[in-house]
C-alpha positions as CSV (number, residue, x, y, z in Angstrom):
1,M,0.0,0.0,0.0
2,P,1.3,3.5,-0.7
3,A,2.1,5.8,2.1
4,A,-0.5,8.3,3.2
5,A,1.5,11.2,1.9
6,E,1.6,9.6,-1.6
7,L,-2.1,9.0,-1.9
8,P,-3.1,12.5,-3.2
9,A,-0.6,12.3,-6.1
10,L,-1.6,8.7,-6.9
11,L,-5.3,9.6,-6.9
12,A,-4.6,12.6,-9.2
13,E,-2.7,10.4,-11.6
14,I,-5.5,7.9,-11.7
15,H,-8.0,10.7,-12.3
16,T,-5.9,12.1,-15.1
17,S,-5.6,8.7,-16.7
18,G,-9.3,8.1,-16.5
19,T,-10.1,11.5,-17.9
20,S,-7.8,10.8,-20.8
21,R,-9.5,7.5,-21.5
22,V,-12.9,9.1,-21.5
23,A,-11.7,11.7,-24.0
24,R,-10.3,9.0,-26.3
25,E,-13.6,7.1,-26.1
26,R,-15.6,10.3,-26.8
27,D,-13.4,11.1,-29.8
28,G,-13.5,7.6,-31.1
29,N,-17.3,7.4,-30.8
30,A,-17.7,10.7,-32.5
31,F,-15.6,9.4,-35.4
32,L,-17.6,6.2,-35.5
33,A,-20.8,8.2,-35.7
34,Q,-19.5,10.1,-38.7
35,A,-17.8,7.3,-40.6
36,A,-19.6,4.0,-39.8
37,N,-23.2,2.8,-40.1
38,L,-24.0,-0.7,-38.7
39,H,-26.9,-2.6,-40.2
40,P,-29.1,-5.1,-38.2
41,A,-28.3,-7.7,-40.9
42,G,-24.7,-7.7,-39.6
43,F,-22.7,-5.6,-42.1
44,A,-21.3,-2.0,-41.8
45,V,-21.0,0.8,-44.3
46,L,-18.0,3.1,-44.0
47,D,-17.6,6.6,-45.4
48,S,-14.1,6.3,-47.0
49,G,-13.7,10.0,-47.2
50,V,-14.2,10.5,-43.5
51,L,-12.1,7.5,-42.7
52,L,-9.1,8.6,-44.8
53,A,-9.3,12.2,-43.3
54,M,-9.0,10.9,-39.7
55,P,-5.7,10.8,-37.8
56,Q,-4.0,7.5,-38.6
57,E,-4.2,6.1,-35.1
58,M,-7.9,6.9,-34.8
59,A,-8.7,5.4,-38.2
60,E,-6.9,2.2,-37.3
61,R,-8.7,2.0,-34.0
62,M,-12.0,2.4,-35.8
63,L,-11.2,-0.2,-38.4
64,S,-10.1,-2.6,-35.7
65,A,-13.5,-2.1,-33.9
66,V,-15.5,-2.5,-37.0
67,A,-13.6,-5.7,-38.1
68,A,-14.1,-7.2,-34.6
69,T,-17.8,-6.4,-34.6
70,V,-18.7,-7.6,-38.1
71,G,-16.3,-10.5,-38.1
72,G,-17.4,-11.8,-34.7
73,A,-13.8,-12.2,-33.7
74,L,-12.8,-13.2,-30.2
75,Y,-9.6,-11.1,-30.4
76,P,-8.7,-7.9,-32.3
77,A,-6.5,-8.2,-35.4
78,R,-2.8,-7.3,-35.1
79,R,-2.0,-3.7,-35.4
80,E,0.3,-4.2,-38.4
81,R,-2.6,-5.9,-40.3
82,I,-5.0,-3.0,-39.4
83,A,-2.4,-0.5,-40.6
84,R,-2.1,-2.4,-43.9
85,L,-5.9,-2.4,-44.3
86,R,-6.0,1.4,-43.9
87,D,-3.3,1.7,-46.6
88,V,-5.1,-0.7,-48.9
89,L,-8.4,1.2,-48.5
90,G,-6.7,4.4,-49.4
91,A,-5.3,3.1,-52.6
92,A,-7.2,4.0,-55.8
93,S,-6.8,0.5,-57.2
94,C,-8.4,-1.2,-54.1
95,Q,-11.4,-3.4,-55.0
96,G,-11.5,-5.5,-51.8
97,H,-9.6,-6.9,-48.9
98,T,-10.2,-9.5,-46.2
99,L,-9.3,-9.2,-42.5
100,G,-10.5,-10.8,-39.3
101,G,-13.3,-12.8,-40.9
102,C,-14.5,-9.7,-42.8
103,R,-14.5,-8.5,-46.4
104,F,-14.0,-4.8,-47.1
105,V,-15.4,-4.0,-50.5
106,R,-15.7,-0.6,-52.3
107,W,-19.3,0.4,-53.2
108,R,-20.4,3.8,-54.4
109,E,-17.8,5.9,-52.6
110,R,-18.3,3.8,-49.6
111,V,-16.7,0.7,-48.1
112,L,-19.0,-2.3,-47.3
113,V,-17.8,-4.4,-44.4
114,T,-19.4,-7.9,-44.6
115,R,-18.9,-11.3,-43.0
116,E,-16.5,-13.5,-44.9
117,L,-18.5,-16.6,-45.8
118,A,-15.4,-18.8,-45.7
119,R,-14.9,-18.0,-42.1
120,A,-18.6,-18.0,-41.0
121,S,-20.4,-20.7,-39.0
122,D,-22.1,-23.5,-40.7
123,P,-25.9,-23.7,-41.0
124,V,-27.6,-25.1,-37.9
125,P,-31.0,-26.7,-37.2
126,L,-33.6,-24.9,-35.2
127,T,-36.7,-26.3,-33.5
128,P,-39.7,-24.5,-32.0
129,G,-38.7,-22.9,-28.6
130,D,-34.9,-22.8,-29.4
131,S,-32.9,-19.8,-28.6
132,I,-29.2,-19.8,-29.8
133,F,-26.2,-17.6,-30.2
134,W,-25.1,-18.2,-33.8
135,D,-21.8,-17.3,-35.5
136,R,-20.8,-15.2,-32.5
137,R,-23.0,-12.4,-33.9
138,F,-26.7,-13.3,-33.9
139,H,-29.1,-14.2,-31.1
140,V,-31.7,-16.3,-32.9
141,T,-35.1,-17.4,-31.4
142,L,-37.8,-19.5,-32.9
143,P,-41.1,-19.2,-30.9
144,L,-42.8,-22.2,-29.5
145,D,-45.7,-21.8,-32.0
146,G,-43.2,-22.4,-34.9
147,A,-44.8,-25.2,-36.9
148,T,-41.7,-27.1,-38.0
149,R,-38.0,-27.8,-37.7
150,L,-36.0,-25.2,-39.7
151,T,-32.4,-24.6,-40.7
152,I,-30.7,-21.2,-40.4
153,G,-27.5,-20.1,-42.2
154,Y,-26.2,-17.5,-44.6
155,L,-27.9,-17.3,-48.0
156,G,-24.7,-18.0,-50.0
157,L,-24.4,-17.9,-53.8
158,A,-26.6,-21.0,-54.2
159,G,-29.2,-19.5,-52.0
160,V,-29.2,-16.3,-54.1
161,A,-29.7,-18.3,-57.3
162,E,-32.7,-20.1,-55.6
163,L,-34.1,-16.8,-54.3
164,N,-34.0,-15.4,-57.9
165,R,-36.2,-18.3,-59.0
166,L,-38.6,-18.1,-56.1
167,A,-39.1,-14.4,-55.7
168,P,-42.3,-13.0,-57.2
169,R,-42.1,-10.9,-60.3
170,G,-41.3,-7.3,-59.5
171,W,-39.8,-8.1,-56.1
172,R,-36.7,-6.1,-55.3
173,S,-34.7,-5.1,-52.2
174,R,-33.2,-1.8,-51.2
175,L,-30.0,-3.6,-50.2
176,P,-27.1,-4.0,-52.7
177,R,-27.2,-7.4,-54.4
178,L,-23.6,-8.0,-53.5
179,L,-24.7,-8.3,-49.8
180,F,-27.3,-11.0,-50.5
181,P,-24.9,-14.0,-50.0
182,I,-24.0,-12.9,-46.4
183,L,-27.6,-12.3,-45.2
184,P,-29.2,-14.8,-42.7
185,A,-31.7,-17.0,-44.3
186,V,-34.2,-19.7,-43.2
187,W,-34.8,-23.1,-44.9
188,D,-37.6,-25.6,-44.4
189,D,-37.9,-29.0,-46.0
190,N,-39.0,-27.4,-49.3
191,G,-36.2,-24.8,-49.7
192,I,-35.8,-21.2,-48.7
193,A,-38.6,-20.2,-46.3
194,A,-37.5,-16.6,-45.5
195,V,-34.7,-14.0,-45.8
196,P,-35.8,-11.7,-43.0
197,H,-33.5,-8.7,-43.8
198,L,-34.7,-8.7,-47.4
199,G,-38.3,-8.8,-46.4
200,Y,-38.7,-12.1,-48.3
201,R,-41.0,-14.9,-47.0
202,S,-42.4,-17.8,-49.0
203,K,-46.2,-18.3,-49.1
204,R,-45.9,-21.6,-47.3
205,A,-43.7,-20.3,-44.5
206,G,-44.9,-20.5,-40.9
207,V,-43.5,-18.5,-38.0
208,S,-40.0,-17.4,-38.8
209,P,-37.0,-17.1,-36.4
210,R,-36.1,-13.7,-35.0
211,F,-32.5,-12.6,-35.7
212,I,-31.0,-10.0,-33.4
213,F,-27.5,-8.7,-34.3
214,R,-25.7,-8.7,-31.0
215,P,-22.0,-9.6,-31.8
216,V,-19.6,-10.8,-29.2
217,N,-17.6,-7.5,-29.7
218,P,-19.9,-4.5,-29.8
219,L,-18.9,-1.6,-32.0
220,T,-18.4,0.8,-29.1
221,Q,-17.3,0.3,-25.5
222,A,-18.9,3.5,-24.3
223,G,-19.8,3.6,-20.7
224,F,-16.5,4.2,-18.9
225,A,-17.0,7.0,-16.3
226,V,-14.6,9.0,-14.1
227,V,-15.8,10.2,-10.7
């Protein structure tokens, strides 16, 4: 234990450190609000102009947070890989990049951050009354009044092709089509029953599962306080 005479200086140092951390969190959250939008379907949209105008350290911290959230990673990516990602996104020739279970893809002056299918969890069965945490990103619940056993997973390329066949004429989504493969989908014994984030549901489908995007690593750690 420190001597009594040392306590005031120690408490002042702790308070200064805490105040500095609060300021970093506040600045980081402000940059996140400007540059990143997180969608309930589990992807993010980054404003590349705001991102590249940020101080380098802040931009790398933001990219690390976004990658950990969208990728469902248990641990953050190494700093040198995050720095490389920032450099790649700033290059005019960049078309895409993978990091931490995510894909970073240019789209209309923005950067889409999506789940990397090759790193995602496999489809899983769901029975009425089940509640599971899937792919370290989604809480999925099927009510007890669900009529049948279902399977949940990402739509994938094969699912997109099937959806194109099944969707009614004139059906369209506001989401970019390049996102379709990484959207959660529901299958029954007859094929695709629903793609909730596209608003698609087959006529035969019963009660669908509820998907809540609540990743193991939230995008912001706001909440630290200094007293």
